[in-house]
C-alpha positions in Angstrom: -0.1 0.1 0.0 2.8 2.4 0.8 4.3 1.8 -2.7 1.2 2.8 -4.3 0.8 6.0 -2.4 4.5 6.9 -3.1 4.0 6.3 -6.8 0.9 8.6 -6.7 2.6 11.4 -4.9 5.3 11.6 -7.5 2.8 11.7 -10.4 0.9 14.6 -8.5 3.7 17.0 -9.6 3.6 15.7 -13.0 -0.1 16.0 -13.3 0.1 19.8 -12.0 2.7 20.5 -14.7 0.9 18.9 -17.5 -2.4 20.9 -16.4 -0.5 24.0 -16.5 1.1 23.3 -19.9 -2.4 22.3 -21.4 -3.8 25.6 -20.0 -0.8 27.4 -21.8 -1.4 25.6 -25.0 -5.2 26.5 -24.9 -4.3 30.0 -24.0 -1.8 30.7 -26.9 -3.9 28.7 -29.6 -7.3 29.7 -28.7 -8.0 32.4 -26.5 -5.1 34.9 -27.5 -5.9 34.9 -31.4 -9.6 35.4 -30.6 -8.9 38.4 -28.3 -6.5 39.8 -31.1 -9.4 39.3 -33.7 -11.8 41.0 -31.5 -9.7 44.0 -31.2 -9.0 44.4 -34.8 -12.7 44.1 -35.5 -13.5 46.8 -32.9 -10.9 48.9 -34.4 -12.3 48.3 -38.0 -15.7 49.0 -36.8 -14.6 52.4 -35.2 -12.6 53.2 -38.3 -15.4 53.1 -40.9 -16.5 56.4 -42.6 -19.3 57.8 -44.4 -18.9 57.0 -48.2 -17.1 53.6 -47.6 -18.3 50.6 -49.6 -18.7 47.9 -47.2 -20.2 44.3 -47.1 -22.5 43.2 -44.0 -22.3 39.9 -42.1 -25.4 38.8 -44.1 -23.7 39.4 -47.5 -25.5 42.7 -48.4 -23.2 45.1 -50.3 -23.6 48.8 -50.1 -22.1 52.4 -49.4 -22.6 53.8 -46.1 -24.7 57.0 -46.3 -25.2 57.9 -42.4 -23.1 56.9 -39.1 -24.3 57.1 -35.6 -22.6 55.7 -32.6 -24.1 52.3 -32.8 -25.9 52.3 -36.2 -25.3 53.0 -39.9 -27.5 53.5 -42.9 -26.1 51.7 -45.9 -27.4 52.4 -49.3 -27.9 49.4 -51.6 -29.3 48.9 -55.1 -32.8 48.4 -53.4 -32.7 51.4 -51.1 -31.3 52.4 -47.8 -31.2 49.9 -44.7 -30.1 50.7 -41.2 -27.7 48.3 -39.7 -25.8 47.9 -36.4 -22.0 48.7 -36.9 -21.3 45.3 -35.6 -23.0 43.8 -38.7 -20.4 45.2 -40.9 -17.9 42.5 -41.9 -15.7 43.9 -44.6 -14.7 47.2 -46.3 -14.5 47.2 -50.0 -12.9 50.6 -51.0 -9.9 50.8 -53.0 -7.6 51.7 -50.0 -8.4 48.4 -48.2 -7.6 46.3 -51.2 -4.1 47.9 -51.4 -3.2 47.3 -47.9 -4.7 43.8 -47.9 -2.3 43.0 -51.1 0.8 44.1 -49.1 0.3 41.7 -46.4 
């Protein structure tokens, strides 16, 4: 019985190290990239301007005609539609194409 307890005591430290390593891997491969993506998305949504051509998350293409704190009005071929700023997923202006090609 003593040998079983001694063996379990030694593996406890190894288990703790493995747990810390697993958390580190999860952090660097899952949590950190998602936080970076979220920050970049917030910056993008804050940087959009009136007149920019954009695509919404639902796939609607249009040009921004009005901007408010939380919403924007997008002119499409069918008319004007009001969206939340968070619904804008991409900018299609010439400036955004040139910066994406350089990356």
